[in-house]
C-alpha positions as CSV (number, residue, x, y, z in Angstrom):
1,X,-19.1,4.1,-30.0
2,X,-16.1,7.1,-28.4
3,X,-12.5,7.9,-29.2
4,X,-11.1,7.6,-25.7
5,X,-7.6,9.2,-25.2
6,X,-6.5,7.4,-22.3
7,X,-3.5,9.6,-20.4
8,X,-1.1,6.7,-18.3
9,X,-3.0,4.4,-20.5
10,X,0.4,1.7,-20.2
11,X,0.0,1.9,-16.3
12,X,-1.7,-0.7,-13.8
13,X,-5.5,1.5,-13.8
14,X,-5.6,2.8,-17.5
15,X,-4.6,-0.4,-18.6
16,X,-7.5,-2.0,-17.0
17,X,-9.7,1.0,-18.3
18,X,-8.2,0.6,-21.8
19,X,-9.6,-3.1,-21.7
20,X,-13.0,-2.2,-20.2
21,X,-12.9,0.6,-23.2
22,X,-12.9,-1.8,-26.0
23,X,-15.3,-4.4,-24.2
24,X,-17.8,-1.4,-24.4
25,X,-17.4,-0.8,-27.9
26,X,-15.1,2.0,-27.6
27,X,-11.6,2.8,-28.8
28,X,-9.4,3.4,-26.6
29,X,-6.0,5.8,-27.3
30,X,-3.2,5.0,-24.8
31,X,-1.1,8.0,-24.3
32,X,1.9,7.3,-21.8
33,X,5.4,7.9,-21.8
34,X,6.3,4.5,-20.4
35,X,8.1,5.8,-17.4
36,X,5.8,3.6,-14.8
37,X,3.7,2.1,-17.5
38,X,4.5,-1.2,-19.4
39,X,4.3,-1.6,-23.3
40,X,3.6,-5.2,-22.9
41,X,0.0,-4.0,-21.0
42,X,-1.5,-1.8,-24.2
43,X,-3.1,-4.5,-26.1
44,X,-6.7,-3.0,-26.7
45,X,-5.9,-0.5,-28.8
46,X,-3.5,2.2,-30.3
47,X,-0.7,3.4,-28.1
48,X,1.3,7.2,-28.5
49,X,4.4,7.4,-26.5
50,X,5.4,10.8,-25.0
51,X,4.9,13.8,-22.4
52,X,2.0,15.2,-20.7
53,X,4.2,18.3,-21.0
54,X,5.5,18.3,-24.3
55,X,2.4,20.5,-26.0
56,X,3.7,19.5,-29.3
57,X,3.4,16.1,-29.2
58,X,0.1,16.1,-27.7
59,X,-1.5,18.5,-30.2
60,X,-0.2,16.3,-33.1
61,X,-1.5,13.4,-31.3
62,X,-5.4,14.7,-30.4
63,X,-5.1,15.9,-33.8
64,X,-4.2,12.7,-35.7
65,X,-6.8,10.1,-33.3
66,X,-9.7,13.3,-32.7
67,X,-10.8,11.5,-29.5
68,X,-14.3,12.5,-28.7
69,X,-13.3,12.5,-24.6
70,X,-10.3,12.3,-22.4
71,X,-9.6,9.7,-19.3
72,X,-6.8,11.5,-18.0
73,X,-4.7,8.2,-15.3
74,X,-1.2,9.6,-15.7
75,X,0.4,11.0,-12.4
76,X,3.2,10.5,-10.2
77,X,1.4,8.8,-7.0
78,X,4.3,7.5,-4.4
79,X,3.3,9.1,-1.2
80,X,6.9,8.8,-0.1
81,X,8.3,9.8,-2.6
82,X,5.9,12.9,-2.7
83,X,6.9,14.1,0.9
84,X,10.9,13.2,0.4
85,X,10.3,15.9,-3.4
86,X,7.3,17.9,-3.5
87,X,8.6,19.9,-6.5
88,X,8.7,16.7,-8.8
89,X,5.3,16.0,-8.3
90,X,3.8,19.6,-8.8
91,X,5.6,20.2,-12.3
92,X,4.7,16.8,-13.3
93,X,0.7,16.5,-12.1
94,X,-0.2,19.8,-11.8
95,X,1.7,21.0,-15.2
96,X,1.4,18.1,-17.1
97,X,-2.2,18.3,-16.7
98,X,-2.5,21.9,-17.5
99,X,-0.9,21.4,-20.4
100,X,-3.4,18.8,-21.5
101,X,-6.1,20.6,-20.6
102,X,-5.0,23.6,-22.5
103,X,-4.6,21.2,-25.4
104,X,-7.9,20.3,-24.7
105,X,-9.2,23.5,-25.4
106,X,-7.5,24.5,-28.1
107,X,-8.7,21.4,-30.3
108,X,-12.4,21.3,-29.3
109,X,-12.8,18.5,-27.0
110,X,-15.0,19.6,-23.6
111,X,-15.2,16.4,-21.5
112,X,-12.6,14.7,-19.2
113,X,-12.7,12.1,-16.5
114,X,-10.0,12.9,-14.1
115,X,-8.0,10.3,-11.5
116,X,-8.4,11.9,-8.2
117,X,-7.7,10.6,-4.6
118,X,-8.5,10.5,-1.4
119,X,-5.2,11.7,-0.5
120,X,-7.0,15.0,-1.1
121,X,-8.8,14.6,2.0
122,X,-6.1,14.4,4.4
123,X,-5.9,12.5,7.5
124,X,-9.5,12.5,8.7
125,X,-9.8,9.9,11.3
126,X,-12.9,8.2,12.5
127,X,-15.2,10.2,9.6
128,X,-16.7,8.8,6.4
129,X,-16.1,10.5,4.0
130,X,-18.1,11.8,1.7
131,X,-17.6,14.3,-1.7
132,X,-18.4,16.9,0.7
133,X,-15.7,16.3,2.9
134,X,-13.2,19.3,3.8
135,X,-10.2,18.8,1.5
136,X,-6.8,18.6,3.1
137,X,-4.1,17.1,2.2
138,X,-1.1,16.3,4.4
139,X,1.6,15.6,1.0
140,X,2.3,17.0,-2.3
141,X,0.3,13.9,-4.1
142,X,-3.0,14.6,-2.6
143,X,-2.6,18.7,-2.7
144,X,-1.3,18.3,-6.8
145,X,-4.7,16.2,-7.3
146,X,-6.8,18.7,-5.4
147,X,-5.4,21.3,-7.6
148,X,-6.0,20.2,-10.6
149,X,-9.7,19.7,-9.4
150,X,-9.5,23.5,-8.6
151,X,-7.8,24.0,-12.4
152,X,-10.8,21.9,-13.9
153,X,-13.4,24.1,-12.2
154,X,-11.8,27.0,-13.5
155,X,-11.5,25.8,-16.9
156,X,-15.2,24.7,-17.0
157,X,-16.1,28.5,-16.0
158,X,-14.0,29.6,-18.5
159,X,-14.4,27.4,-21.9
160,X,-17.0,24.9,-20.3
161,X,-14.5,21.6,-20.2
162,X,-17.3,19.7,-18.4
163,X,-15.5,16.7,-15.9
164,X,-16.2,13.8,-13.9
165,X,-13.8,13.7,-11.5
166,X,-13.1,10.8,-9.3
167,X,-11.9,10.5,-5.8
168,X,-10.9,6.6,-4.6
169,X,-9.1,5.0,-2.1
170,X,-6.7,2.5,-2.3
171,X,-7.2,0.0,-5.9
172,X,-6.4,-3.7,-5.8
173,X,-7.0,-6.6,-7.5
174,X,-6.5,-7.6,-11.5
175,X,-7.4,-8.5,-14.4
176,X,-9.8,-11.4,-13.4
177,X,-8.9,-13.5,-17.2
178,X,-5.2,-12.6,-15.8
179,X,-4.4,-10.5,-19.2
180,X,-3.2,-7.3,-17.1
181,X,-2.4,-6.9,-13.7
182,X,-0.1,-4.6,-11.0
183,X,3.1,-4.4,-11.5
184,X,5.3,-1.3,-10.2
185,X,9.2,-0.6,-10.0
186,X,9.4,-0.1,-7.5
187,X,6.5,-1.4,-5.9
188,X,4.5,0.6,-3.3
189,X,1.4,-1.1,-3.3
190,X,0.3,-3.5,-0.4
191,X,-1.5,-6.1,-1.7
192,X,1.4,-7.2,-5.0
193,X,3.9,-6.7,-1.8
194,X,2.3,-8.9,0.2
195,X,1.7,-11.9,-2.6
196,X,5.5,-11.3,-3.7
197,X,6.5,-11.7,-0.1
198,X,4.3,-14.7,0.3
199,X,5.9,-16.1,-2.7
200,X,9.5,-15.6,-1.6
201,X,10.5,-12.5,-4.5
202,X,11.3,-11.0,-2.0
203,X,12.5,-11.4,1.8
204,X,9.8,-10.3,3.5
205,X,7.0,-7.2,3.2
206,X,8.4,-4.3,5.4
207,X,4.8,-3.1,7.7
208,X,5.2,0.5,8.1
209,X,4.7,1.6,11.6
210,X,2.7,-0.3,14.0
211,X,1.3,2.5,16.3
212,X,-1.1,4.0,15.0
213,X,-4.4,4.7,16.8
214,X,-6.5,1.9,15.2
215,X,-7.5,-1.8,16.3
216,X,-4.1,-3.1,15.9
217,X,-2.1,-0.4,15.3
218,X,-1.8,-0.7,11.7
219,X,-3.2,1.9,9.3
220,X,-6.6,1.4,8.3
221,X,-7.6,2.3,4.0
222,X,-10.6,1.1,2.2
223,X,-9.9,-1.0,-0.6
224,X,-11.9,-1.3,-4.0
225,X,-11.2,-3.6,-7.1
226,X,-9.8,-2.1,-10.1
227,X,-12.3,-3.5,-12.6
228,X,-14.8,-2.2,-10.1
229,X,-13.1,1.1,-10.5
230,X,-13.0,1.2,-14.3
231,X,-16.6,0.2,-14.7
232,X,-17.3,3.6,-12.9
233,X,-14.9,5.8,-15.1
234,X,-16.7,4.1,-17.9
235,X,-20.3,5.3,-16.5
236,X,-18.6,8.8,-15.7
237,X,-17.9,8.6,-19.4
238,X,-20.9,7.6,-20.5
239,X,-22.7,10.6,-18.2
240,X,-20.6,13.4,-19.4
241,X,-21.2,12.0,-23.4
242,X,-24.7,12.1,-23.0
243,X,-24.7,15.8,-21.8
244,X,-24.6,15.6,-17.9
245,X,-23.3,18.0,-16.2
246,X,-19.7,17.9,-14.1
247,X,-19.3,15.9,-11.1
248,X,-17.2,14.5,-8.0
249,X,-17.9,11.1,-7.1
250,X,-16.0,9.4,-4.1
251,X,-15.6,5.6,-5.1
252,X,-15.0,3.6,-1.8
253,X,-16.8,0.4,-0.4
254,X,-17.5,2.2,3.3
255,X,-15.3,-0.3,4.7
256,X,-11.4,-0.2,5.9
257,X,-9.5,-2.9,6.5
258,X,-5.9,-2.4,8.6
259,X,-2.8,-3.5,7.2
260,X,-2.5,-6.9,9.6
261,X,-6.1,-7.7,8.5
262,X,-4.8,-7.7,4.6
263,X,-1.4,-9.6,5.7
264,X,-4.2,-12.2,7.2
265,X,-6.6,-12.4,4.4
266,X,-3.6,-13.0,2.0
267,X,-2.3,-15.5,3.8
268,X,-6.0,-17.5,4.2
269,X,-6.3,-17.2,0.3
270,X,-3.7,-18.2,-1.1
271,X,-2.3,-20.7,1.4
272,X,0.7,-19.7,2.1
273,X,2.3,-17.1,5.2
274,X,3.7,-13.9,4.5
275,X,7.2,-13.1,6.2
276,X,7.1,-9.3,7.5
277,X,9.3,-6.7,9.7
278,X,8.0,-3.9,11.0
279,X,9.7,-0.6,10.3
280,X,9.4,3.2,11.0
281,X,6.0,4.8,9.9
282,X,6.5,6.2,6.2
283,X,6.1,10.4,6.2
284,X,2.4,11.7,4.9
285,X,0.6,8.2,5.5
286,X,-2.8,8.5,7.0
287,X,-3.9,6.7,9.7
288,X,-7.5,5.9,8.0
289,X,-9.4,6.9,4.9
290,X,-12.8,5.6,4.3
291,X,-15.2,6.4,2.2
292,X,-19.0,5.4,1.3
293,X,-19.8,6.0,-2.6
294,X,-23.5,6.4,-2.0
295,X,-23.5,9.0,-4.5
296,X,-21.5,6.9,-7.3
297,X,-24.3,4.2,-6.5
298,X,-27.4,6.5,-7.1
299,X,-26.5,8.8,-10.2
300,X,-24.2,6.2,-12.2
301,X,-25.2,2.7,-10.8
302,X,-22.4,1.9,-9.6
303,X,-21.4,-0.9,-7.2
304,X,-18.2,-2.5,-6.2
305,X,-19.1,-6.1,-7.5
306,X,-15.4,-7.7,-6.9
307,X,-14.1,-5.2,-4.0
308,X,-13.7,-8.0,-1.2
309,X,-10.6,-8.8,0.1
310,X,-10.3,-12.4,-1.1
311,X,-11.7,-11.4,-4.6
312,X,-9.1,-8.5,-5.1
313,X,-6.2,-10.8,-3.6
314,X,-6.9,-13.7,-5.7
315,X,-7.4,-12.0,-9.2
316,X,-3.6,-10.3,-8.1
317,X,-2.3,-14.0,-7.1
318,X,-3.5,-15.6,-10.3
319,X,-1.6,-13.1,-12.5
320,X,1.4,-12.6,-10.1
321,X,1.8,-16.5,-10.5
322,X,1.8,-16.7,-14.7
323,X,2.7,-13.2,-15.4
324,X,4.6,-10.3,-15.7
325,X,5.9,-7.1,-18.1
326,X,9.3,-6.9,-19.5
327,X,8.6,-3.5,-21.1
């Protein structure tokens, strides 16, 4: 049994990680400022509210719980916002992570699983991305995550802090048991937006550009089920706890879907039409991001078992039909 500090533990991925950690016999401690997370999602262990940049608060939480390892999900992640307000992303993501790493070193916590992103690769069309692909982010979100990866390497060299970094692709789906799901305010992710349009909870889905050089003019993305994603994080944690060295892993399926293909899959899966309006491209959006995960499969035994569009959309749809977060 490990005690795990889960930053962003009230958020979409963090809350699913907390549930999976508890199911695996560990103790998740959610640390969240509730800016984008939901208190209703914290159901699987203690909750500590605070800002990563608040060193005194962070020190107090680490001293109280004495975690064995940290899973670091907390970050701002809206690509459009990152393009408009880059300073916000450098300040929140990078300075918050720096404060966390310094507090960990001073508390004697030497292991961290870090939630990075395929956005560090930028726009590399027609390439199946792997861990050795050049990192060329095209927005402040991806750039901030790359900077944190650099920071982790420096902290290992100086302090022996070992890390597992996951660069993952578009996350979708929800807890199959319906306890938790995906809900952002405002919502920016494709699958919940598609579902909301199908349910009549929004007038229509805005399709951001249809003039990309792809098979139907819309962006291509690799989608991973949130439960598969957190399974990889637990495997990465166990790798570190058993003495494994620092590693970087991509998490994807090796297959990309266009936005229109996701819409069509949703209509088939839930049996409702999805009203669509076409808008302009969003600044900072890459044309195509697709990755295989051979390394994660080989080293961690990871398989994205639920990462098909019908399963991801079906799980998310059932959660949205019967649930929601209020605070």
